[in-house]
N, C-alpha and C positions, 0 to 999 in steps of 0.2 A: 525504506519499505516502499518500493514502487507498487503501484496498483497491480492487482492480479489480472490475468487475461487468458485468452485462448492461444492456440499455437500461432504465433507470429514472431518473426525474429526480433521485433522491437521490445517484446515483453521480457522482463527480467534481464535486460541488457546491462543495466547498472550493476546488478548483483554479479553478473557474469564477468564483467571487466574489472570490477574492484575486488572481487573475492569476498565481499560482505554478504552475509545471508539475507534472504528476503522472507517475508512472512508467507507468501505464496506466489509463485511465478506462474508457470503454465500448469494448470490443474490436470490436464491430460497426461502429462509426464508422470505425475504422482499416481494417477489412475492406472497407467500401464504397469507400474512396478508394484503397486499395493492394492490393486482392484479387488482382490479376493479377501481383504481383511476389513470387515465391517467397522471394527473399532477405529481403525486408521481413517477410514472414509468419513466417519463422524468428526474426527479432528480436522481433517482437510476441509470439510464443509464449514465447520466453525471458523477456520482461518479465512476462508473465502468471504464469509459473512462479516467477519471483523475487519478485513481489508476494505471491504465496501463501506462499512460504517465509518472507518477512519477518514476516508476521502469524501463522503457525502454528508456526514452530519455537520450541523452548524453549532452543535453543543460542544464547546471547548472541553468541558469536563469529561464528557463521554469519550472524545478522541484521546485526551490525555490518559485516561484510565486504560484504554485499549493499548495505547503505545507502551505504557508502563507494564501492563500485564504480559505483553509479548516481548518485553525487553528490547524495544526498537530504539536504536540510537539516532538514526537519521530518517527523515521523511523527504522523499524526492517528489517534486511537483513539476512535471514537464508537460509537453503537448499531449502525450497519451493520457496522463492523469486528468488533464483539463478536459479532454474530449470525453473520457469516461464519466467524469462528474456531470458534465452537461447531458450526456445520454441518460443518466440516472435522474435527471431533473433537479439536480442540486444547484442552489444559488451560488453566486461567486464567493460568498462568505465561507462556503464549505472548504475552499482551498486557501483562503487567507487567514483562517482561524489559527493556524499553526504558530503564527508570530505572537499570539497571546501567551503561549506557554513554552515556546521553543526559541532558540537563537537562530537567526538567519546565518547559515554557514557560508553560503554562496548564492549569488543571483546573477543571471545574465542569459542572453539569447533565449528568452522564454522559459527559463528553468529557475526554480528556487529550491535550494536544499536547506532543510531545517535540521538543527542538531538539538537533541534533548538536553535540557538544563540539568 
């Protein structure tokens, strides 16, 4: 579950190249296809809020519950997610908390990928 974002080629890249679904990628894409459906827009907004909470909260339990609720198997933390968390005013612990309840599947070159236990 990479973080959500505006239209930039970098957002949702992991999902695109791996074929694994993401919680929310470029919200504008969803708006283009489903903009006239208020009930869908509510779901999308909730997904955006949940994606933000997953990356900025320092509460392990809150993040774990959101990850389970959305059936997320992997959390990707790379430069975009790091920059996003900083822009949201999140402390460093917001991105290191995943190791408390997830396994580190891979780490290198400024990227950590966590796998749900």
